[in-house]
C-alpha positions in Angstrom: 41.6 -15.5 1.7 40.8 -12.8 -0.7 42.8 -9.6 -1.0 40.9 -6.4 -0.6 43.7 -4.3 -2.1 42.3 -1.6 -4.3 38.8 -1.9 -2.7 37.4 0.9 -0.6 35.4 -0.3 2.4 33.0 2.2 3.9 31.0 1.4 7.0 27.4 2.7 7.1 27.5 3.2 10.9 30.6 4.6 12.5 31.9 3.9 16.0 30.0 6.9 17.5 26.6 5.2 16.7 27.7 2.1 18.5 28.6 4.0 21.7 25.7 3.6 24.2 26.7 7.0 25.7 26.1 8.7 22.4 22.4 7.9 22.2 19.9 10.5 21.1 17.7 11.8 23.9 15.7 14.7 22.3 15.0 13.6 18.8 13.6 10.3 17.5 16.6 8.2 16.5 15.0 7.5 13.1 14.9 11.2 12.3 18.6 11.6 12.7 20.4 8.3 12.6 19.5 7.1 9.0 20.0 10.4 7.2 23.6 11.0 8.3 25.0 7.6 7.2 23.2 7.8 3.9 24.6 11.3 3.2 28.1 9.9 4.1 27.6 7.0 1.6 26.5 9.3 -1.2 29.4 11.7 -0.5 31.8 8.8 -0.8 30.2 7.6 -4.0 30.4 11.1 -5.5 34.1 11.3 -4.4 35.2 7.9 -5.5 33.0 7.4 -8.6 33.1 3.6 -8.4 32.1 1.3 -11.1 30.6 -1.2 -8.6 29.1 -0.8 -5.2 28.0 -3.5 -2.7 25.7 -2.6 0.2 26.1 -5.3 2.8 24.1 -3.3 5.3 20.4 -3.3 4.4 19.4 -4.9 7.6 21.4 -2.1 9.4 19.5 0.5 7.4 16.2 -1.1 8.3 17.1 -1.0 12.0 18.1 2.7 11.7 14.9 3.6 9.9 12.7 2.1 12.6 9.8 2.5 10.3 9.0 0.4 7.2 7.8 3.4 5.2 10.9 5.4 5.9 13.1 2.4 5.0 11.3 2.0 1.6 11.6 5.7 0.9 15.3 5.6 1.6 15.8 2.6 -0.7 13.9 4.3 -3.4 16.0 7.5 -2.9 19.2 5.3 -3.2 17.8 3.8 -6.4 17.2 7.2 -7.9 20.7 8.4 -6.8 22.4 5.4 -8.5 20.3 5.6 -11.6 22.2 8.7 -12.7 25.6 7.0 -12.3 27.5 4.5 -14.4 27.7 2.1 -11.5 26.5 -1.4 -10.8 24.9 -1.7 -7.4 24.4 -4.9 -5.4 22.1 -4.6 -2.3 22.5 -7.4 0.3 
């Protein structure tokens, strides 16, 4: 197999979002659940300043968005975020 030494792996959705007991009950999930992981990703990008980034979670982002328009807006926001960085991005 391949060695992942020297590669930082960051999961878009942490364990708390997988816990059925931690579900939102007051707010719509799409209002809360997508923004938090995206902020975490952008924080990691700013901290690590990588040359290459691979998103292997677009289907997860689409599920979190729960709305095609919100999903497209988030992808566009990521595009603008990465446009200002010397970084190659692969979206899967």
